[in-house]
N, CA and C atoms as a LAMMPS dump frame, in Angstrom:
ITEM: TIMESTEP
0
ITEM: NUMBER OF ATOMS
585
ITEM: BOX BOUNDS ff ff ff
-5.0000000000000000e+02 5.0000000000000000e+02
-5.0000000000000000e+02 5.0000000000000000e+02
-5.0000000000000000e+02 5.0000000000000000e+02
ITEM: ATOMS id mol type element x y z
1 1 1 N 153.331 272.371 335.036
2 1 2 C 153.522 273.22 336.213
3 1 3 C 152.231 273.986 336.505
4 2 1 N 151.864 274.059 337.791
5 2 2 C 150.621 274.738 338.129
6 2 3 C 150.861 276.224 338.359
7 3 1 N 149.823 277.003 338.082
8 3 2 C 149.915 278.456 338.233
9 3 3 C 149.761 278.821 339.713
10 4 1 N 150.155 280.046 340.089
11 4 2 C 149.944 280.485 341.473
12 4 3 C 148.461 280.432 341.88
13 5 1 N 147.556 280.789 340.963
14 5 2 C 146.131 280.738 341.286
15 5 3 C 145.683 279.307 341.547
16 6 1 N 146.182 278.373 340.752
17 6 2 C 145.834 276.957 340.959
18 6 3 C 146.375 276.462 342.297
19 7 1 N 147.583 276.917 342.655
20 7 2 C 148.165 276.533 343.951
21 7 3 C 147.316 277.089 345.094
22 8 1 N 146.907 278.35 344.974
23 8 2 C 146.048 278.953 345.99
24 8 3 C 144.748 278.171 346.11
25 9 1 N 144.145 277.818 344.975
26 9 2 C 142.897 277.056 344.986
27 9 3 C 143.062 275.719 345.705
28 10 1 N 144.189 275.055 345.493
29 10 2 C 144.463 273.772 346.166
30 10 3 C 144.507 273.968 347.68
31 11 1 N 145.193 275.023 348.116
32 11 2 C 145.323 275.288 349.557
33 11 3 C 143.961 275.627 350.16
34 12 1 N 143.203 276.474 349.483
35 12 2 C 141.887 276.868 349.992
36 12 3 C 140.969 275.65 350.067
37 13 1 N 141.002 274.792 349.056
38 13 2 C 140.18 273.571 349.087
39 13 3 C 140.578 272.683 350.254
40 14 1 N 141.867 272.602 350.529
41 14 2 C 142.328 271.795 351.662
42 14 3 C 141.807 272.374 352.985
43 15 1 N 141.858 273.7 353.117
44 15 2 C 141.367 274.343 354.343
45 15 3 C 139.868 274.126 354.492
46 16 1 N 139.11 274.362 353.414
47 16 2 C 137.651 274.207 353.52
48 16 3 C 137.271 272.753 353.772
49 17 1 N 137.998 271.816 353.172
50 17 2 C 137.724 270.393 353.42
51 17 3 C 137.983 270.072 354.888
52 18 1 N 139.046 270.622 355.433
53 18 2 C 139.386 270.421 356.837
54 18 3 C 138.282 270.975 357.741
55 19 1 N 137.743 272.132 357.382
56 19 2 C 136.674 272.745 358.174
57 19 3 C 135.367 271.986 358.039
58 20 1 N 135.073 271.458 356.855
59 20 2 C 133.816 270.744 356.639
60 20 3 C 133.757 269.439 357.411
61 21 1 N 134.901 268.907 357.762
62 21 2 C 134.918 267.66 358.511
63 21 3 C 134.588 267.844 359.98
64 22 1 N 134.359 269.084 360.383
65 22 2 C 134.105 269.371 361.79
66 22 3 C 132.687 269.918 361.962
67 23 1 N 132.406 270.473 363.132
68 23 2 C 131.063 270.991 363.412
69 23 3 C 130.767 272.224 362.565
70 24 1 N 129.492 272.562 362.497
71 24 2 C 129.07 273.692 361.672
72 24 3 C 129.645 275.018 362.135
73 25 1 N 130.003 275.113 363.377
74 25 2 C 130.477 276.405 363.894
75 25 3 C 131.97 276.614 363.658
76 26 1 N 132.632 275.726 362.949
77 26 2 C 134.082 275.812 362.836
78 26 3 C 134.554 277.112 362.195
79 27 1 N 133.918 277.578 361.121
80 27 2 C 134.34 278.837 360.505
81 27 3 C 134.152 279.981 361.501
82 28 1 N 133.025 279.982 362.207
83 28 2 C 132.79 281.023 363.207
84 28 3 C 133.794 280.897 364.352
85 29 1 N 134.092 279.66 364.747
86 29 2 C 135.06 279.442 365.815
87 29 3 C 136.439 279.932 365.402
88 30 1 N 136.792 279.707 364.159
89 30 2 C 138.07 280.193 363.641
90 30 3 C 138.131 281.721 363.718
91 31 1 N 137.043 282.383 363.329
92 31 2 C 136.983 283.849 363.425
93 31 3 C 137.109 284.321 364.859
94 32 1 N 136.447 283.604 365.764
95 32 2 C 136.514 283.966 367.182
96 32 3 C 137.94 283.784 367.707
97 33 1 N 138.597 282.715 367.273
98 33 2 C 139.992 282.485 367.673
99 33 3 C 140.862 283.655 367.243
100 34 1 N 140.729 284.068 365.984
101 34 2 C 141.548 285.171 365.474
102 34 3 C 141.266 286.47 366.227
103 35 1 N 139.992 286.756 366.481
104 35 2 C 139.646 287.998 367.19
105 35 3 C 140.159 288.009 368.629
106 36 1 N 140.375 286.833 369.203
107 36 2 C 140.849 286.745 370.581
108 36 3 C 142.339 286.967 370.746
109 37 1 N 143.09 286.996 369.647
110 37 2 C 144.526 287.185 369.755
111 37 3 C 144.865 288.63 370.088
112 38 1 N 145.952 288.792 370.827
113 38 2 C 146.376 290.122 371.248
114 38 3 C 146.706 291.03 370.062
115 39 1 N 147.196 290.438 368.981
116 39 2 C 147.587 291.267 367.833
117 39 3 C 146.385 291.739 367.013
118 40 1 N 145.175 291.181 367.269
119 40 2 C 144 291.57 366.49
120 40 3 C 143.737 293.063 366.676
121 41 1 N 143.575 293.769 365.559
122 41 2 C 143.35 295.213 365.659
123 41 3 C 142.055 295.619 364.962
124 42 1 N 141.726 296.893 365.07
125 42 2 C 140.462 297.404 364.53
126 42 3 C 140.387 297.297 363.013
127 43 1 N 141.519 297.053 362.353
128 43 2 C 141.528 296.883 360.901
129 43 3 C 141.357 295.43 360.483
130 44 1 N 140.971 294.574 361.451
131 44 2 C 140.706 293.168 361.154
132 44 3 C 141.982 292.424 360.772
133 45 1 N 143.102 292.797 361.378
134 45 2 C 144.382 292.166 361.063
135 45 3 C 144.98 291.511 362.303
136 46 1 N 145.75 290.438 362.058
137 46 2 C 146.542 289.818 363.114
138 46 3 C 147.929 289.536 362.532
139 47 1 N 148.888 289.288 363.424
140 47 2 C 150.225 289.012 362.903
141 47 3 C 150.303 287.58 362.367
142 48 1 N 151.33 287.334 361.562
143 48 2 C 151.47 286.042 360.88
144 48 3 C 151.557 284.875 361.862
145 49 1 N 152.303 285.055 362.936
146 49 2 C 152.489 283.959 363.89
147 49 3 C 151.162 283.545 364.513
148 50 1 N 150.363 284.528 364.93
149 50 2 C 149.079 284.189 365.534
150 50 3 C 148.106 283.623 364.5
151 51 1 N 148.215 284.053 363.256
152 51 2 C 147.404 283.475 362.191
153 51 3 C 147.669 281.966 362.092
154 52 1 N 148.943 281.588 362.078
155 52 2 C 149.305 280.173 361.982
156 52 3 C 148.89 279.395 363.229
157 53 1 N 149.025 280.02 364.394
158 53 2 C 148.58 279.384 365.645
159 53 3 C 147.069 279.144 365.584
160 54 1 N 146.315 280.141 365.095
161 54 2 C 144.855 279.998 364.987
162 54 3 C 144.455 278.87 364.064
163 55 1 N 145.143 278.747 362.938
164 55 2 C 144.847 277.638 362.027
165 55 3 C 145.082 276.308 362.728
166 56 1 N 146.236 276.206 363.387
167 56 2 C 146.601 274.945 364.051
168 56 3 C 145.62 274.616 365.173
169 57 1 N 145.22 275.624 365.956
170 57 2 C 144.267 275.399 367.051
171 57 3 C 142.928 274.884 366.545
172 58 1 N 142.624 275.181 365.304
173 58 2 C 141.352 274.746 364.722
174 58 3 C 141.518 273.535 363.801
175 59 1 N 142.65 272.852 363.94
176 59 2 C 142.848 271.594 363.243
177 59 3 C 143.214 271.694 361.777
178 60 1 N 143.684 272.862 361.338
179 60 2 C 144.066 273.041 359.935
180 60 3 C 145.574 272.883 359.833
181 61 1 N 146.004 271.833 359.135
182 61 2 C 147.418 271.525 359.008
183 61 3 C 147.823 271.681 357.54
184 62 1 N 148.821 272.52 357.313
185 62 2 C 149.344 272.749 355.964
186 62 3 C 150.824 272.375 355.929
187 63 1 N 151.325 272.058 354.752
188 63 2 C 152.759 271.819 354.609
189 63 3 C 153.492 273.153 354.742
190 64 1 N 154.808 273.093 354.915
191 64 2 C 155.591 274.328 354.996
192 64 3 C 155.447 275.13 353.71
193 65 1 N 155.484 274.465 352.564
194 65 2 C 155.32 275.163 351.29
195 65 3 C 153.958 275.85 351.221
196 66 1 N 152.889 275.134 351.608
197 66 2 C 151.545 275.716 351.571
198 66 3 C 151.433 276.898 352.528
199 67 1 N 152.016 276.749 353.708
200 67 2 C 151.99 277.831 354.697
201 67 3 C 152.694 279.068 354.152
202 68 1 N 153.893 278.884 353.63
203 68 2 C 154.652 280.013 353.082
204 68 3 C 153.904 280.663 351.916
205 69 1 N 153.326 279.846 351.053
206 69 2 C 152.595 280.364 349.899
207 69 3 C 151.394 281.194 350.359
208 70 1 N 150.628 280.647 351.31
209 70 2 C 149.436 281.342 351.804
210 70 3 C 149.806 282.648 352.5
211 71 1 N 150.833 282.612 353.343
212 71 2 C 151.261 283.831 354.037
213 71 3 C 151.723 284.901 353.047
214 72 1 N 152.487 284.488 352.035
215 72 2 C 152.936 285.455 351.024
216 72 3 C 151.76 286.038 350.253
217 73 1 N 150.766 285.209 349.971
218 73 2 C 149.594 285.695 349.248
219 73 3 C 148.808 286.691 350.103
220 74 1 N 148.618 286.367 351.371
221 74 2 C 147.792 287.204 352.245
222 74 3 C 148.521 288.438 352.772
223 75 1 N 149.846 288.447 352.705
224 75 2 C 150.635 289.593 353.178
225 75 3 C 151.351 290.246 351.997
226 76 1 N 150.558 290.673 351.034
227 76 2 C 151.152 291.253 349.826
228 76 3 C 151.857 292.575 350.079
229 77 1 N 151.445 293.318 351.093
230 77 2 C 152.129 294.59 351.371
231 77 3 C 153.323 294.409 352.319
232 78 1 N 153.581 293.171 352.731
233 78 2 C 154.743 292.798 353.537
234 78 3 C 154.824 293.539 354.878
235 79 1 N 153.67 293.728 355.517
236 79 2 C 153.689 294.359 356.842
237 79 3 C 153.637 293.32 357.968
238 80 1 N 153.81 292.04 357.62
239 80 2 C 153.822 290.917 358.554
240 80 3 C 152.49 290.723 359.267
241 81 1 N 151.401 291.18 358.634
242 81 2 C 150.074 290.956 359.22
243 81 3 C 149.14 290.383 358.163
244 82 1 N 148.104 289.738 358.646
245 82 2 C 147.135 289.074 357.781
246 82 3 C 145.774 289.726 357.969
247 83 1 N 145.138 290.088 356.864
248 83 2 C 143.789 290.634 356.904
249 83 3 C 142.818 289.458 356.994
250 84 1 N 142.17 289.348 358.138
251 84 2 C 141.289 288.207 358.388
252 84 3 C 140.081 288.216 357.463
253 85 1 N 139.532 289.39 357.184
254 85 2 C 138.376 289.472 356.282
255 85 3 C 138.74 288.922 354.903
256 86 1 N 139.931 289.239 354.431
257 86 2 C 140.374 288.741 353.129
258 86 3 C 140.531 287.219 353.153
259 87 1 N 141.064 286.693 354.248
260 87 2 C 141.21 285.25 354.379
261 87 3 C 139.842 284.561 354.346
262 88 1 N 138.884 285.096 355.111
263 88 2 C 137.56 284.469 355.14
264 88 3 C 136.856 284.591 353.793
265 89 1 N 137.093 285.667 353.091
266 89 2 C 136.53 285.785 351.755
267 89 3 C 137.042 284.642 350.873
268 90 1 N 138.317 284.321 351.005
269 90 2 C 138.9 283.233 350.212
270 90 3 C 138.248 281.891 350.525
271 91 1 N 137.985 281.625 351.805
272 91 2 C 137.489 280.291 352.143
273 91 3 C 135.974 280.147 352.066
274 92 1 N 135.24 281.236 352.08
275 92 2 C 133.792 281.059 352.003
276 92 3 C 133.095 282.034 351.077
277 93 1 N 133.814 282.995 350.535
278 93 2 C 133.149 284.003 349.718
279 93 3 C 132.366 284.946 350.615
280 94 1 N 131.614 285.834 350.024
281 94 2 C 130.768 286.723 350.811
282 94 3 C 129.327 286.478 350.418
283 95 1 N 128.403 286.743 351.323
284 95 2 C 126.994 286.582 350.962
285 95 3 C 126.649 287.498 349.787
286 96 1 N 125.732 287.035 348.943
287 96 2 C 125.331 287.865 347.808
288 96 3 C 124.557 289.095 348.292
289 97 1 N 124.223 289.974 347.37
290 97 2 C 123.597 291.255 347.73
291 97 3 C 122.287 291.08 348.491
292 98 1 N 121.457 290.123 348.076
293 98 2 C 120.176 289.903 348.759
294 98 3 C 120.387 289.475 350.208
295 99 1 N 121.338 288.593 350.404
296 99 2 C 121.625 288.132 351.767
297 99 3 C 122.237 289.261 352.592
298 100 1 N 123.157 290.016 351.979
299 100 2 C 123.822 291.092 352.715
300 100 3 C 122.821 292.163 353.146
301 101 1 N 121.829 292.442 352.321
302 101 2 C 120.821 293.453 352.678
303 101 3 C 120.089 293.075 353.959
304 102 1 N 119.701 291.812 354.088
305 102 2 C 118.969 291.402 355.286
306 102 3 C 119.898 291.313 356.5
307 103 1 N 121.17 290.99 356.285
308 103 2 C 122.152 290.987 357.378
309 103 3 C 122.298 292.403 357.942
310 104 1 N 122.439 293.383 357.049
311 104 2 C 122.584 294.786 357.466
312 104 3 C 121.282 295.287 358.089
313 105 1 N 120.147 294.882 357.533
314 105 2 C 118.847 295.287 358.087
315 105 3 C 118.719 294.832 359.542
316 106 1 N 119.14 293.599 359.82
317 106 2 C 119.069 293.085 361.19
318 106 3 C 119.984 293.889 362.115
319 107 1 N 121.183 294.227 361.649
320 107 2 C 122.108 295.025 362.456
321 107 3 C 121.501 296.395 362.762
322 108 1 N 120.933 297.014 361.744
323 108 2 C 120.378 298.368 361.911
324 108 3 C 119.165 298.397 362.839
325 109 1 N 118.528 297.25 363.024
326 109 2 C 117.414 297.186 363.975
327 109 3 C 117.9 297.572 365.371
328 110 1 N 119.148 297.232 365.661
329 110 2 C 119.724 297.526 366.976
330 110 3 C 120.559 298.802 366.984
331 111 1 N 121.037 299.229 365.827
332 111 2 C 121.879 300.429 365.722
333 111 3 C 121.039 301.597 365.218
334 112 1 N 120.038 301.936 366.003
335 112 2 C 119.094 302.994 365.594
336 112 3 C 119.75 304.367 365.484
337 113 1 N 120.822 304.585 366.244
338 113 2 C 121.507 305.883 366.225
339 113 3 C 122.645 305.93 365.21
340 114 1 N 122.806 304.874 364.417
341 114 2 C 123.869 304.802 363.403
342 114 3 C 125.259 305.034 364
343 115 1 N 125.53 304.407 365.149
344 115 2 C 126.829 304.548 365.794
345 115 3 C 127.863 303.587 365.209
346 116 1 N 127.393 302.562 364.488
347 116 2 C 128.313 301.603 363.885
348 116 3 C 128.617 300.411 364.764
349 117 1 N 127.944 300.326 365.909
350 117 2 C 128.119 299.18 366.795
351 117 3 C 126.821 298.94 367.565
352 118 1 N 126.689 297.711 368.075
353 118 2 C 125.537 297.35 368.898
354 118 3 C 126.036 296.555 370.1
355 119 1 N 125.16 296.342 371.068
356 119 2 C 125.489 295.568 372.269
357 119 3 C 124.714 294.251 372.232
358 120 1 N 125.384 293.161 372.558
359 120 2 C 124.728 291.849 372.565
360 120 3 C 123.582 291.813 373.567
361 121 1 N 123.675 292.585 374.629
362 121 2 C 122.611 292.608 375.635
363 121 3 C 121.283 293.103 375.058
364 122 1 N 121.348 293.84 373.95
365 122 2 C 120.133 294.366 373.323
366 122 3 C 119.288 293.273 372.675
367 123 1 N 119.843 292.065 372.512
368 123 2 C 119.134 290.996 371.806
369 123 3 C 118.035 290.357 372.648
370 124 1 N 118.144 290.487 373.965
371 124 2 C 117.206 289.804 374.864
372 124 3 C 115.762 290.164 374.523
373 125 1 N 114.941 289.15 374.411
374 125 2 C 113.537 289.353 374.13
375 125 3 C 113.22 289.477 372.644
376 126 1 N 114.225 289.596 371.81
377 126 2 C 114.002 289.723 370.364
378 126 3 C 114.45 288.467 369.628
379 127 1 N 115.593 287.911 370.029
380 127 2 C 116.156 286.736 369.353
381 127 3 C 115.151 285.583 369.366
382 128 1 N 114.863 285.039 368.186
383 128 2 C 113.913 283.944 368.019
384 128 3 C 114.652 282.782 367.366
385 129 1 N 114.861 281.712 368.118
386 129 2 C 115.671 280.595 367.626
387 129 3 C 114.849 279.413 367.123
388 130 1 N 113.55 279.572 366.954
389 130 2 C 112.718 278.434 366.535
390 130 3 C 113.197 277.791 365.243
391 131 1 N 113.689 278.598 364.302
392 131 2 C 114.113 278.06 363.016
393 131 3 C 115.625 277.99 362.861
394 132 1 N 116.336 278.109 363.972
395 132 2 C 117.789 277.947 363.95
396 132 3 C 118.084 276.518 363.488
397 133 1 N 119.01 276.329 362.525
398 133 2 C 119.278 274.974 362.02
399 133 3 C 119.591 273.946 363.109
400 134 1 N 120.33 274.343 364.133
401 134 2 C 120.668 273.394 365.203
402 134 3 C 119.462 273.083 366.087
403 135 1 N 118.554 274.035 366.23
404 135 2 C 117.335 273.797 367.003
405 135 3 C 116.434 272.829 366.23
406 136 1 N 116.307 273.064 364.931
407 136 2 C 115.484 272.181 364.095
408 136 3 C 116.022 270.751 364.13
409 137 1 N 117.344 270.6 364.091
410 137 2 C 117.951 269.259 364.111
411 137 3 C 117.963 268.644 365.508
412 138 1 N 117.565 269.405 366.518
413 138 2 C 117.533 268.882 367.878
414 138 3 C 118.875 268.911 368.584
415 139 1 N 119.861 269.627 368.025
416 139 2 C 121.186 269.696 368.642
417 139 3 C 121.223 270.702 369.79
418 140 1 N 120.372 271.722 369.719
419 140 2 C 120.3 272.757 370.751
420 140 3 C 118.846 273.08 371.062
421 141 1 N 118.604 273.552 372.292
422 141 2 C 117.308 274.145 372.597
423 141 3 C 117.359 275.6 372.147
424 142 1 N 116.221 276.274 372.154
425 142 2 C 116.211 277.698 371.782
426 142 3 C 117.069 278.514 372.745
427 143 1 N 117.003 278.2 374.023
428 143 2 C 117.818 278.917 375.011
429 143 3 C 119.305 278.691 374.771
430 144 1 N 119.68 277.458 374.437
431 144 2 C 121.087 277.159 374.165
432 144 3 C 121.58 277.892 372.913
433 145 1 N 120.715 278.023 371.904
434 145 2 C 121.096 278.749 370.681
435 145 3 C 121.357 280.219 371.012
436 146 1 N 120.539 280.782 371.892
437 146 2 C 120.723 282.176 372.311
438 146 3 C 122.042 282.34 373.07
439 147 1 N 122.32 281.418 373.983
440 147 2 C 123.56 281.468 374.758
441 147 3 C 124.766 281.325 373.827
442 148 1 N 124.683 280.431 372.829
443 148 2 C 125.781 280.244 371.877
444 148 3 C 126.056 281.533 371.101
445 149 1 N 124.982 282.225 370.694
446 149 2 C 125.139 283.493 369.971
447 149 3 C 125.833 284.531 370.855
448 150 1 N 125.374 284.665 372.093
449 150 2 C 125.978 285.64 373.005
450 150 3 C 127.443 285.316 373.275
451 151 1 N 127.731 284.036 373.477
452 151 2 C 129.119 283.645 373.734
453 151 3 C 130.004 283.959 372.542
454 152 1 N 129.492 283.744 371.335
455 152 2 C 130.285 284.027 370.146
456 152 3 C 130.731 285.491 370.134
457 153 1 N 129.789 286.39 370.383
458 153 2 C 130.12 287.812 370.305
459 153 3 C 130.88 288.315 371.523
460 154 1 N 130.668 287.697 372.68
461 154 2 C 131.34 288.196 373.879
462 154 3 C 132.753 287.656 374.029
463 155 1 N 133.013 286.425 373.559
464 155 2 C 134.357 285.87 373.662
465 155 3 C 135.263 286.544 372.634
466 156 1 N 136.411 286.97 373.064
467 156 2 C 137.357 287.607 372.156
468 156 3 C 136.996 289.045 371.816
469 157 1 N 135.933 289.567 372.438
470 157 2 C 135.524 290.939 372.18
471 157 3 C 135.539 291.672 373.512
472 158 1 N 136.652 292.295 373.814
473 158 2 C 136.852 292.895 375.129
474 158 3 C 135.961 294.11 375.376
475 159 1 N 135.542 294.78 374.313
476 159 2 C 134.759 296.009 374.478
477 159 3 C 133.293 295.742 374.77
478 160 1 N 132.803 294.555 374.423
479 160 2 C 131.383 294.271 374.592
480 160 3 C 130.533 294.822 373.467
481 161 1 N 131.17 295.525 372.519
482 161 2 C 130.455 296.094 371.383
483 161 3 C 130.614 295.181 370.172
484 162 1 N 129.592 295.133 369.344
485 162 2 C 129.635 294.346 368.112
486 162 3 C 129.598 295.323 366.951
487 163 1 N 130.623 295.286 366.109
488 163 2 C 130.66 296.176 364.953
489 163 3 C 129.905 295.542 363.788
490 164 1 N 129.603 296.348 362.794
491 164 2 C 128.938 295.836 361.6
492 164 3 C 129.808 294.785 360.919
493 165 1 N 131.12 294.979 360.888
494 165 2 C 132.012 293.99 360.269
495 165 3 C 131.95 292.652 361.002
496 166 1 N 131.934 292.683 362.337
497 166 2 C 131.83 291.442 363.111
498 166 3 C 130.497 290.752 362.855
499 167 1 N 129.431 291.54 362.766
500 167 2 C 128.091 291.019 362.48
501 167 3 C 128.072 290.348 361.095
502 168 1 N 128.655 291.036 360.108
503 168 2 C 128.713 290.472 358.755
504 168 3 C 129.541 289.191 358.725
505 169 1 N 130.646 289.181 359.455
506 169 2 C 131.511 287.995 359.503
507 169 3 C 130.746 286.8 360.067
508 170 1 N 130.018 287.043 361.157
509 170 2 C 129.235 285.968 361.777
510 170 3 C 128.215 285.416 360.786
511 171 1 N 127.457 286.316 360.141
512 171 2 C 126.393 285.853 359.25
513 171 3 C 126.917 285.374 357.897
514 172 1 N 128.121 285.745 357.52
515 172 2 C 128.728 285.156 356.323
516 172 3 C 128.992 283.676 356.573
517 173 1 N 129.415 283.335 357.786
518 173 2 C 129.628 281.922 358.137
519 173 3 C 128.31 281.166 358.153
520 174 1 N 127.264 281.781 358.698
521 174 2 C 125.939 281.141 358.684
522 174 3 C 125.477 280.961 357.248
523 175 1 N 125.66 282 356.439
524 175 2 C 125.237 281.981 355.035
525 175 3 C 125.901 280.843 354.263
526 176 1 N 127.171 280.578 354.566
527 176 2 C 127.907 279.532 353.855
528 176 3 C 127.283 278.155 354.071
529 177 1 N 126.528 277.989 355.163
530 177 2 C 125.911 276.703 355.477
531 177 3 C 124.491 276.556 354.921
532 178 1 N 123.95 277.615 354.311
533 178 2 C 122.561 277.584 353.834
534 178 3 C 122.555 277.822 352.334
535 179 1 N 122.09 276.832 351.587
536 179 2 C 122.202 276.872 350.129
537 179 3 C 121.27 277.895 349.482
538 180 1 N 120.005 277.903 349.85
539 180 2 C 119.032 278.754 349.166
540 180 3 C 118.921 280.13 349.807
541 181 1 N 118.934 281.181 348.961
542 181 2 C 118.772 282.552 349.45
543 181 3 C 117.497 282.694 350.273
544 182 1 N 116.426 282.143 349.754
545 182 2 C 115.12 282.274 350.417
546 182 3 C 115.169 281.734 351.842
547 183 1 N 115.821 280.602 352.034
548 183 2 C 115.909 280.009 353.372
549 183 3 C 116.76 280.866 354.305
550 184 1 N 117.864 281.404 353.777
551 184 2 C 118.721 282.254 354.602
552 184 3 C 117.989 283.535 355.003
553 185 1 N 117.356 284.185 354.044
554 185 2 C 116.649 285.441 354.315
555 185 3 C 115.51 285.219 355.307
556 186 1 N 114.774 284.12 355.139
557 186 2 C 113.695 283.8 356.072
558 186 3 C 114.253 283.573 357.473
559 187 1 N 115.364 282.861 357.562
560 187 2 C 115.985 282.608 358.861
561 187 3 C 116.338 283.912 359.56
562 188 1 N 116.988 284.839 358.874
563 188 2 C 117.396 286.11 359.484
564 188 3 C 116.158 286.918 359.89
565 189 1 N 115.176 286.984 359.01
566 189 2 C 113.969 287.774 359.328
567 189 3 C 113.228 287.212 360.535
568 190 1 N 113.139 285.877 360.605
569 190 2 C 112.438 285.278 361.741
570 190 3 C 113.273 285.371 363.021
571 191 1 N 114.57 285.203 362.905
572 191 2 C 115.456 285.262 364.078
573 191 3 C 115.383 286.629 364.744
574 192 1 N 115.369 287.694 363.928
575 192 2 C 115.425 289.052 364.479
576 192 3 C 114.096 289.788 364.356
577 193 1 N 113.036 289.057 364.01
578 193 2 C 111.669 289.606 363.922
579 193 3 C 111.633 290.851 363.031
580 194 1 N 112.164 290.683 361.819
581 194 2 C 112.172 291.771 360.852
582 194 3 C 110.9 291.709 360.017
583 195 1 N 110.493 292.843 359.481
584 195 2 C 109.3 292.886 358.631
585 195 3 C 109.653 292.59 357.201
């Protein structure tokens, strides 16, 4: 008989395998889907029904047993909501301390007043996409990479503001696609012209 942790690991592996079979933006797209739901709140939570709809919309199919197990695991306080940050931590982990420092450094470049949020419009003239993985592979032009970034933050974000948590979520997905710390840190520094 398998343990609950082993069962969780099986489900998470199935979800990540499902995501890996698609485009690189799938984890980010999944986050954008969740943020676009009406139940999404400032605590990074959505209701169970919309969580399942978001999974299905992104091509993630689980058995009824797996669905029930995952929902019970993610809703331990039984408030019928799912913490999206906790879910993403399960499927991709979080960037290590070195990566997180440069992610926060880039955010603070725009949040000079320490308000806890930034505006996507502030990126114009600073964003440098020359070393964006999709630009290097020839999948996007630099202008298209910039438009994709703006669309990510503007879709599902009614306020037009980007919080530090949203910024970290976006770059955690990018981080999951880049194996070496040095390459990730260089990418962030060059993208946002950090010293």
